[in-house]
C-alpha positions in Angstrom: 86.8 93.2 115.6 88.3 91.4 112.7 91.1 88.6 113.5 93.7 88.0 110.8 96.3 85.3 110.8 100.1 85.7 110.2 101.2 82.0 109.8 102.5 81.5 106.2 105.8 81.3 104.4 108.4 80.6 107.2 109.9 77.2 108.4 107.1 74.7 108.5 104.7 77.2 107.1 106.9 77.4 103.9 106.0 73.7 102.8 103.0 73.8 100.1 101.0 71.3 101.9 101.1 73.3 104.9 100.4 76.4 103.2 97.3 74.9 101.6 96.2 73.4 104.9 96.6 76.7 106.8 94.7 78.9 104.1 91.8 76.5 103.8 91.3 75.9 107.3 91.6 79.6 108.3 88.9 80.5 105.7 86.7 77.9 106.8 86.9 78.9 110.6 86.4 82.6 109.9 89.8 84.3 110.0 89.4 87.6 108.0 92.9 87.7 106.3 96.0 85.7 105.8 99.3 87.9 106.2 102.7 86.9 104.8 105.8 88.8 105.4 109.2 89.1 103.6 113.0 88.9 104.0 114.9 88.0 100.7 118.1 87.9 102.6 119.0 87.0 106.2 122.7 86.7 107.7 123.9 84.8 110.6 125.2 87.6 112.7 123.7 90.8 111.7 124.9 94.2 112.9 121.5 95.6 112.3 119.0 95.8 115.1 115.8 94.1 114.6 113.1 96.6 115.8 110.4 94.2 116.9 112.0 92.3 119.8 113.5 93.7 123.2 116.8 92.0 122.4 117.0 93.4 118.8 117.3 89.9 117.4 114.9 88.4 114.8 113.5 84.9 116.0 113.7 83.3 112.6 117.1 81.5 112.1 119.1 82.7 109.1 118.9 79.3 107.5 115.1 79.0 107.8 112.9 78.6 104.5 111.4 82.0 103.9 108.9 82.0 101.0 108.3 85.0 98.7 105.1 86.7 100.0 103.5 87.5 96.7 104.0 84.0 95.3 103.0 82.5 98.5 99.6 84.5 98.6 99.1 83.6 95.0 99.2 79.9 95.9 96.8 80.7 99.0 94.3 82.7 96.8 94.1 79.6 94.4 92.9 77.2 97.2 90.6 79.8 98.9 87.7 82.0 97.7 86.7 84.4 100.6 89.6 85.1 103.0 91.5 88.3 102.3 95.2 88.4 101.7 97.9 90.9 102.6 101.7 91.1 102.6 102.8 92.0 106.2 105.1 93.4 104.9 106.8 93.6 101.6 110.0 95.6 101.8 109.2 98.1 99.0 112.5 100.0 98.8 114.1 96.6 98.0 112.3 96.2 94.8 111.5 97.7 91.5 108.3 99.7 91.8 107.0 99.0 88.3 107.5 95.3 88.9 105.7 95.3 92.2 102.9 97.3 90.7 102.6 94.5 88.1 102.8 91.8 90.6 100.3 93.4 93.0 97.6 94.2 90.4 98.2 90.5 89.2 97.5 89.0 92.5 94.6 91.3 93.1 92.9 90.3 89.8 93.7 86.5 90.4 92.3 86.7 94.0 89.1 88.4 92.8 90.0 91.8 94.6 91.0 90.0 98.1 94.5 91.4 98.1 96.1 94.4 100.1 99.8 95.4 99.7 101.3 95.9 103.0 104.8 97.7 102.7 107.6 98.5 105.0 111.0 100.3 104.6 113.1 97.4 106.1 115.5 97.3 109.1 118.4 95.2 107.7 121.3 97.0 106.2 122.9 93.6 105.2 120.0 92.9 103.3 120.0 96.1 101.4 123.5 95.7 100.7 123.1 92.1 99.2 120.4 93.4 96.9 122.5 96.3 95.8 120.0 98.8 97.2 121.3 101.9 99.3 120.0 101.6 102.9 120.1 105.3 103.6 117.1 107.2 102.2 115.0 104.0 102.0 112.1 105.9 103.5 112.1 108.6 100.9 112.5 105.8 98.3 109.5 103.8 99.6 107.3 107.0 99.5 108.2 107.8 96.0 107.6 104.3 94.9 104.2 104.2 96.2 103.4 107.3 94.5 104.8 105.9 91.2 102.7 102.7 91.9 99.5 104.7 92.4 100.1 106.2 89.0 100.7 103.0 87.2 97.5 101.5 88.8 95.4 104.4 87.7 96.8 105.7 84.5 97.2 104.1 81.0 99.6 105.2 79.6 101.4 106.3 82.8 104.2 108.6 83.3 106.2 109.5 86.4 109.5 111.4 87.2 111.1 111.2 90.6 114.5 110.9 92.4 114.7 107.2 92.3 112.3 106.0 89.5 111.0 107.4 86.2 109.0 106.0 83.3 107.1 107.8 80.4 104.2 106.8 78.5 104.1 103.1 79.7 101.2 100.6 79.8 101.4 98.1 82.8 98.4 96.0 83.0 96.2 94.5 84.3 94.9 97.2 86.8 93.7 96.5 90.3 90.1 95.5 90.4 88.7 98.3 92.6 88.9 101.1 90.4 92.6 101.5 90.0 93.1 101.7 93.7 94.6 98.8 95.3 94.5 98.9 99.1 98.0 99.7 100.8 98.9 99.2 104.3 102.1 100.7 105.8 103.9 98.5 108.3 106.2 99.8 111.2 105.9 101.2 114.6 107.6 104.5 114.3 106.2 108.0 114.1 107.4 108.0 110.3 105.5 104.9 109.7 102.3 106.2 110.9 102.7 109.4 109.1 103.2 107.4 105.9 100.1 105.3 106.7 98.0 108.6 106.9 99.3 110.4 103.9 100.2 107.7 101.5 98.0 104.7 102.4 94.7 103.1 103.4 95.6 101.4 106.7 98.5 100.8 109.3 99.9 97.5 110.5 101.7 97.7 114.0 103.8 94.4 114.5 105.2 93.0 117.6 103.6 95.7 120.0 102.9 95.3 123.6 99.1 95.5 124.2 99.8 98.5 126.6 101.5 100.4 123.8 98.9 100.0 121.4 96.5 103.0 122.5 99.3 105.4 122.5 100.4 104.5 119.0 96.9 104.7 117.7 96.6 108.1 119.1 99.6 109.2 117.3 98.0 107.9 114.1 94.7 109.9 115.1 96.9 113.0 115.5 98.5 112.4 112.1 95.0 112.2 110.5 94.0 115.7 112.0 97.3 117.1 110.9 96.8 115.9 107.4 93.2 116.4 107.1 92.3 112.6 106.9 89.5 110.9 108.6 90.6 108.4 110.9 87.8 106.2 110.1 89.1 105.9 106.5 92.1 103.8 107.7 92.1 100.3 108.6 94.2 99.5 112.0 95.7 96.2 112.3 98.1 95.2 114.9 100.1 92.0 116.0 100.8 92.0 119.6 103.9 90.7 121.3 102.0 89.7 124.4 98.3 89.5 123.3 95.6 87.4 125.0 91.8 87.4 123.9 91.2 89.6 126.8 92.9 92.5 125.2 90.2 92.5 122.4 88.0 95.0 123.9 90.5 97.5 124.9 92.1 97.2 121.4 88.7 97.8 119.8 88.1 100.8 122.1 91.3 102.3 121.0 90.5 102.0 117.5 92.1 98.8 116.3 90.0 97.2 113.4 92.1 93.9 113.2 94.0 91.9 115.3 96.5 89.8 113.7 97.5 86.5 115.4 101.2 85.6 114.7 101.7 81.9 115.1 103.8 78.9 113.7 102.0 76.1 112.1 102.6 72.5 113.0 105.0 70.6 110.6 102.3 67.9 109.7 99.5 69.0 107.4 96.9 66.8 109.0 97.7 68.6 112.4 96.9 72.0 110.9 93.1 71.8 110.9 92.9 71.0 114.7 95.4 73.7 115.2 93.5 76.4 113.3 90.3 75.2 115.1 91.9 75.9 118.6 93.1 79.4 117.4 89.5 80.1 116.3 88.2 79.0 119.6 90.8 81.1 121.3 90.6 84.4 119.3 87.4 84.4 117.4 85.1 82.8 119.9 86.9 83.3 123.3 85.0 81.7 126.1 83.2 79.2 123.9 
């Protein structure tokens, strides 16, 4: 099973010297992919419930540094050559889809085809309000934006007319390197997210799941594949566990998971990063060694 690392962009992981150290060491030790998530806005006392913790609160303090994921992964791409890169996740309804299509294709080109766009619909009503985007209908908005971005990536000139976005005979270049189809991963643990992964994307990213819940979620994903005439093995299935240990790896593989994503906060000192990554690799990539 592939093992990815979600450790960039927040707190100590937002410092450029630490980003560089994590990216280069993770590549050297064989991690498959570097993931980087997004929040444009955090507030001190949100009324919105965070869906990935038992208490409904996000663990990241509102005043923590949180880098833009596309810029962070662009930095990581420049100091690496093999490790894959993914947003985990970009909150797509908060963005202009034409701009995101341009940014994602640019990062794909600059990374020599190593980038996957992970997207989600968001959970913080306060964040949407600050950005001037309606919170209601964000799922429909994300679905339409993905459809529009597929057109932009594959057609030139490109035209699209929808409820939330429209453009006519525009040229947005560069195109992604893989024949105009940049891999898209849908994040989120809900049934709606699983449906979107099957109908609109190339993979699913389940975040903050207890290991015991993974087989049932993957089974729903497989059911959606049957319902929509999609081959299950066409999808990548990545999960980040809330309670994971290396002992869970065989069961995850048997359930259909193709990538375990280790979520960890790097040390603040850059010279401590390489030993930290080496220990993560011994734990997750070479357990028992």
